[in-house]
C-alpha positions, 0 to 999 in steps of 0.5 A: 144513411138514406133507406134504399127505395122499395124496388122488385128483386134483382132476379126479376127482369124489368119486362117482368115488372112490365108484365105485371102492370100490364096484367093488372090493365088487362084485368082491369079492362076486362072488368075483373077484380083479379089478375089470373093466367089469362091477364098475364098471357094477354100481357105477355103478347106485349112483349116482343121476345114472347110475341116472336116466340108465338108467331114461330111456333105458327100462331098470331098473337091477334088470334090469341088474344081473341082465343084467350078472351073467348074462354075468359070474356070481359065484363061490361065495365072496367074495374079500377085500383089494385088488383090480387093475383090469384093463386095460379097467377102467384104460381106462374110468377114464380119461374126461377127454377125456369129462368135458371135451367135456360142459363138466366139469372133473371125471370122474364116474360118468356119464363113466365110464358113456359111456366104458364104452358108447363102448369097443369092448373091452367084449364081451359085457357091451356087446352086452347093455347094447344089447339093453337099449336102454342105448347111448353115444348115448342116455345121451349125449343124456340127459346132454346135457340133464339133467347141468348 
């Protein structure tokens, strides 16, 4: 019997795998040597449900992207290779509790967004998002009504 090839655990949605891959590309394009929540937020802007939620609370994805990059500016040269997640990014990925609270069996990008927005460790990026109207409460209310 052939061993089963590696894949993500069943509780990780395909959109989350895409978010993780895009997070690495965002970090590399910024010239950073790590993946942090800023890169995950930039990656989440590639997810349609996340963008719908952001627009619904009054922000526009391009405006949000510019705000994130202002707080975590890119360096002059992109980086290459696999990058490690910071502890904050690892914490953000563990959004199973949020997914289950919303009645979902898999963690999607929207759950990671909520986990980042609800974190007390997000610093200046979280403050900037809140200034733009993107708060955990506002996004959660919209998702409760639209993410079924």
